C-alpha positions as CSV (number, residue, x, y, z in Angstrom):
1,M,66.4,203.2,95.6
2,R,66.9,206.9,95.2
3,I,69.7,208.0,92.8
4,I,71.2,211.2,91.3
5,L,71.6,211.2,87.5
6,L,75.1,212.3,86.5
7,K,74.2,212.0,82.7
8,D,71.1,212.5,80.7
9,H,69.2,209.2,80.4
10,E,66.5,208.7,77.8
11,N,64.0,207.0,80.1
12,L,64.9,208.5,83.5
13,G,65.5,212.2,82.8
14,E,68.2,214.8,82.7
15,A,71.4,215.0,84.6
16,G,71.1,216.5,88.1
17,T,67.7,215.1,88.8
18,Q,66.9,212.6,91.6
19,V,64.8,209.6,90.6
20,E,63.6,206.5,92.3
21,V,64.6,203.3,90.4
22,K,64.7,199.6,91.2
23,T,67.6,198.6,93.3
24,G,69.0,196.0,90.9
25,F,68.9,198.4,88.0
26,A,70.8,201.1,90.0
27,R,73.5,198.6,91.4
28,N,74.0,196.6,88.2
29,Y,73.8,199.2,85.5
30,L,73.4,202.8,86.4
31,I,76.1,203.2,89.1
32,P,78.8,201.0,87.6
33,S,78.5,202.7,84.2
34,G,78.8,206.2,85.8
35,I,75.3,207.3,84.8
36,A,74.2,207.7,88.4
37,L,75.2,208.0,92.1
38,N,73.4,206.7,95.1
39,A,71.5,209.6,96.6
40,T,73.4,210.0,100.0
41,K,74.3,213.3,101.7
42,E,77.9,212.9,100.7
43,N,77.0,212.3,97.1
44,L,74.6,215.2,97.0
45,K,77.4,217.5,98.1
46,K,79.8,215.9,95.6
47,F,77.3,216.3,92.8
48,E,76.6,219.9,93.7
49,E,80.3,220.6,93.5
50,I,80.7,218.9,90.2
51,A,77.7,220.9,88.8
52,K,79.2,224.2,90.1
53,Q,82.5,223.4,88.4
54,K,80.7,222.4,85.2
55,K,78.7,225.6,85.2
56,N,81.8,227.8,85.7
57,K,83.6,226.0,82.9
58,L,80.7,226.5,80.6
59,A,80.6,230.2,81.5
60,R,84.3,230.7,80.7
61,A,83.9,228.8,77.4
62,L,80.9,231.1,76.5
63,K,82.9,234.2,77.3
64,S,86.0,233.2,75.3
65,S,83.6,232.2,72.4
66,Q,82.1,235.7,72.6
67,E,85.4,237.4,72.5
68,L,86.6,235.3,69.6
69,A,83.3,236.0,67.7
70,E,84.0,239.8,68.0
71,K,87.5,239.3,66.5
72,L,86.2,237.2,63.7
73,K,83.6,239.6,62.7
74,S,86.0,242.1,61.4
75,L,88.3,239.4,59.8
76,S,88.5,239.2,56.0
77,L,89.9,236.1,54.2
78,T,91.1,235.8,50.6
79,V,91.3,232.6,48.8
80,A,92.9,232.6,45.3
81,V,91.7,229.8,43.0
82,K,92.4,228.7,39.4
83,V,89.7,229.6,37.0
84,G,88.9,228.5,33.4
85,E,86.8,230.1,30.8
86,D,83.8,232.2,31.9
87,D,85.5,232.5,35.4
88,K,84.5,229.0,36.3
89,I,86.5,227.6,39.3
90,F,88.4,224.3,39.0
91,G,87.1,222.4,42.0
92,S,85.6,224.4,44.9
93,V,86.4,226.3,48.1
94,T,85.8,223.9,51.0
95,T,85.6,224.2,54.8
96,Q,89.1,222.7,54.9
97,M,90.6,225.5,52.9
98,I,88.8,228.2,54.9
99,S,90.0,226.5,58.1
100,E,93.5,226.6,56.8
101,Q,93.2,230.3,56.0
102,L,91.9,231.0,59.6
103,Q,94.8,229.0,61.0
104,E,97.3,231.1,59.0
105,K,95.8,234.2,60.6
106,G,96.2,232.7,64.1
107,Y,92.6,231.4,64.8
108,D,92.2,227.8,65.8
109,I,88.9,227.0,64.1
110,D,88.1,223.4,63.1
111,K,86.6,222.7,59.7
112,R,83.5,221.2,61.4
113,Q,82.8,224.6,62.9
114,I,82.5,226.2,59.6
115,Q,78.9,226.0,58.4
116,L,78.9,226.0,54.7
117,E,75.7,224.6,53.1
118,E,77.6,223.6,49.9
119,P,81.1,224.1,48.7
120,I,81.8,227.5,47.0
121,K,82.0,227.1,43.2
122,A,82.1,230.8,42.0
123,L,84.1,233.9,42.3
124,G,82.8,236.6,44.7
125,I,82.4,237.8,48.3
126,Y,80.8,235.5,50.8
127,D,79.7,235.7,54.4
128,I,80.8,232.3,56.0
129,P,79.0,231.3,59.2
130,V,81.2,229.9,61.9
131,R,79.7,228.2,64.9
132,L,82.0,228.8,67.9
133,H,79.6,227.6,70.7
134,S,76.2,226.1,70.8
135,E,74.9,229.6,71.4
136,I,77.3,231.7,69.4
137,T,77.6,231.8,65.7
138,T,79.5,234.6,63.8
139,S,80.4,235.2,60.2
140,V,83.7,235.7,58.4
141,K,83.9,237.6,55.1
142,L,85.6,235.4,52.4
143,W,86.8,236.9,49.1
144,V,87.2,234.2,46.3
145,I,89.5,235.7,43.6
146,K,91.4,234.5,40.5
147,S,95.0,233.4,41.0
C-alpha cells in the first residue's frame, strides 16, 4: 500500500515522503494514529495544502524572530543582587530572573529560551544568549550589580 507520511517516522522516513508499506501496518497503525495518509489524488492535494500552510507559518515565525532578535541586541538588563564580603553574591542569577526582567521590559521570552551554561555567581557584565528560533540566537547584555 502506498502512503504519504504526515510525521517523521524512525523506520520509514521524513514527513512528506511517499513510501510503500504493508497494508495491515498502514490500516491498523499508521493511518489511525495520524502518522500517514493513503496516497490518493485527493490526499496528495490535501497534503500539499497542509505543507504549504506549514511552510508559510514557519516563514512568518522566522521573520518575527528576526525582528525580535534585532530589538533584543540593543537591550540592556540590570539585576541588583545582595552581596557579602569580597563581593560574593548570595545565591545566583538564574534564567528565571532574566526572564522576569525581560517580561518587565515587555518581551515575552520563556526561561527555557535563555541559554545559560551555568547560573551567574559573580558581579559583572555578561552577554546572555537567547534562542528565539531553531535558526536564530541573539544575545542580551546583563549587568549584575550590588543592591
